[in-house]
C-alpha atoms as one frame of an Amber mdcrd trajectory, in Angstrom:
protein
  -0.075  -0.135  -0.033   1.627   3.444  -1.307   1.255   7.002  -0.064  -1.694
   7.791  -2.394  -3.623   4.391  -1.338  -2.991   5.629   2.334  -4.585   9.259
   1.568  -7.499   8.267  -0.195  -7.880   4.689   0.655  -8.063   1.705  -2.089
 -10.859   0.288  -3.879 -11.879  -2.628  -6.669 -10.371  -2.394  -9.900 -12.065
  -1.623 -13.338 -11.157  -0.629 -16.593 -12.215   3.054 -17.619 -13.805   3.787
 -20.951 -13.083   7.390 -20.723 -11.935   9.386 -24.420  -8.351   8.989 -25.060
  -6.648  12.206 -27.102  -4.002   9.700 -28.496  -2.445   6.529 -28.048   1.240
   6.328 -26.758   3.330   3.363 -25.898   4.878   4.560 -22.434   8.144   4.195
 -21.404   9.083   2.743 -17.748   9.204   5.664 -15.331   8.416   8.612 -17.251
   5.745  11.133 -17.025   3.905  12.451 -19.742   2.126  16.001 -19.600  -1.418
  15.473 -18.729  -2.407  18.902 -19.807  -1.696  21.590 -22.819  -0.028  24.467
 -21.256   3.272  25.743 -20.054   5.407  23.566 -17.464   7.040  25.658 -14.777
   9.409  24.453 -12.191   7.428  23.318  -8.873   9.967  25.681  -6.904   7.826
  28.535  -8.630   4.442  27.317  -7.592   2.928  29.915  -5.251   1.653  27.039
  -2.571   4.696  26.253  -0.411   3.301  22.713   0.140   3.840  21.804  -3.255
   6.880  24.336  -4.075   8.739  22.619  -1.070   8.001  19.239  -2.533   6.024
  18.054   0.703   3.925  16.071  -1.653   6.828  14.806  -3.583   8.828  16.241
  -6.859   7.327  16.979 -10.046   6.356  20.258 -11.936   3.626  22.710 -12.232
   1.835  23.041 -15.484   0.055  26.324 -16.244  -3.143  24.977 -18.421  -4.248
  26.465 -21.480  -7.352  24.333 -21.502  -9.776  22.116 -18.807  -8.604  19.078
 -19.547  -6.475  16.750 -17.691  -5.463  13.395 -19.409  -3.425  10.210 -17.685
   0.144  11.248 -17.625   0.681   7.440 -17.695  -0.597   3.900 -18.124  -1.651
   2.906 -14.671  -4.873   2.390 -11.791  -6.619   5.386 -10.745  -6.248   4.775
  -6.597  -7.829   7.816  -5.589 -10.152  10.546  -6.765 -10.808  13.615  -4.570
 -14.663  14.158  -3.945 -14.217  17.915  -4.976 -12.670  16.313  -8.696  -9.611
  18.556  -8.366  -7.129  15.879  -7.325  -6.374  12.391  -8.745  -4.187   9.620
  -7.556  -2.714   6.972  -9.756  -0.154   4.145  -9.239   1.748   2.436 -12.568
   2.633  -1.151 -13.127   6.103  -0.547 -11.795   4.719   1.067  -8.729   5.404
   4.666  -9.595   2.489   7.017  -7.751   1.409   9.861  -9.510  -0.291  12.786
  -8.043  -2.003  15.258 -10.118  -3.530  18.101  -8.474  -5.752  20.823 -10.643
  -4.996  24.627  -9.097  -3.987  26.296  -5.567  -6.419  25.906  -3.051  -9.001
  25.047  -5.247 -10.511  21.905  -2.636 -12.445  25.278  -1.468 -14.303  25.280
  -4.661 -16.157  22.108  -3.294 -16.004  20.528  -6.807 -17.637  23.634  -8.355
 -16.013  23.516 -12.076 -14.804  20.237 -11.912 -16.088  16.971 -13.692 -13.981
  13.752 -12.698 -14.854  11.201 -15.369 -13.031   8.562 -13.974 -13.422   6.834
 -10.589 -11.078   4.916  -7.798 -10.278   1.381  -9.073 -10.445   2.566 -12.981
  -7.506   1.437 -15.062  -6.449   3.892 -17.786  -3.713   4.405 -20.485  -1.781
   7.678 -20.882  -4.096  10.198 -22.779  -7.226   9.096 -21.464  -9.527  12.006
 -20.258  -9.694  12.183 -16.591 -11.186  15.441 -15.727 -12.579  18.509 -17.251
 -12.389  21.858 -15.406 -13.665  25.208 -16.040 -10.467  27.382 -16.151 -12.389
  30.797 -16.252 -14.440  29.878 -13.126 -12.082  28.806 -11.358 -10.263  32.189
 -12.106 -13.080  34.209 -11.652 -13.763  32.552  -8.213  -9.878  34.113  -7.354
  -8.033  30.643  -7.561  -4.665  29.630  -9.880  -5.284  27.117 -12.229  -1.634
  25.903 -11.855  -1.447  22.035 -11.990   0.707  19.955 -10.060   2.062  16.526
 -11.566   4.046  15.225  -8.841   5.441  11.500  -7.859   5.133  11.261  -3.746
   7.063   8.195  -3.822   9.798   9.392  -6.173  12.863   8.322  -3.786  11.939
   4.664  -4.814  12.191   5.376  -8.179  15.807   6.674  -8.826  17.196   9.711
 -10.028  14.713  12.067 -11.470  15.704  13.658 -14.863  15.652  17.461 -15.036
  11.888  18.320 -16.098  11.246  19.943 -19.244  10.305  23.521 -18.985   8.197
  25.744 -21.290   5.060  25.024 -23.583   3.730  21.758 -23.818   1.328  19.281
 -25.259  -0.699  16.599 -23.794   1.272  13.545 -23.835   4.644  15.066 -24.420
   7.597  13.617 -22.026   7.975  16.024 -19.108  10.495  14.069 -17.006  11.718
  10.503 -15.920  13.027   8.835 -13.636  16.795   6.683 -14.497
């Protein structure tokens, strides 16, 4: 049982039938972009919990559209009830936490629509969450989306993450 299982619990397994943006063959221990947007270093994220890597290393992405795709093949081990956060585990044991926005839990799900549930098995590129960037910003919240690996210490050495413009399913970092 990993960090994400402890955080959100673990339920039964099921195949997902959500839309897929495109199909790729995932490389082991590799994270692909779950969004179209601009990748920023985690240290530049305004929330210190993320910037200081309390939840694990990774990147922030400033989204250009409100679609969050699976960044890896794996199992959905957690879907926060408000739809703003999703935890995944890959076949090689890597845990991936996707967190849409800063303090967006305060929106209590308004502007978020999760398309998957705990126990679903997904492929990289499957649409996980649709979210309303404009509504989130109108309510005074940032849409910066974190892509984190809570159990990174078990995965090896993390590569230098990509920065700048990114399309969904472009490699953003991996572990060696």
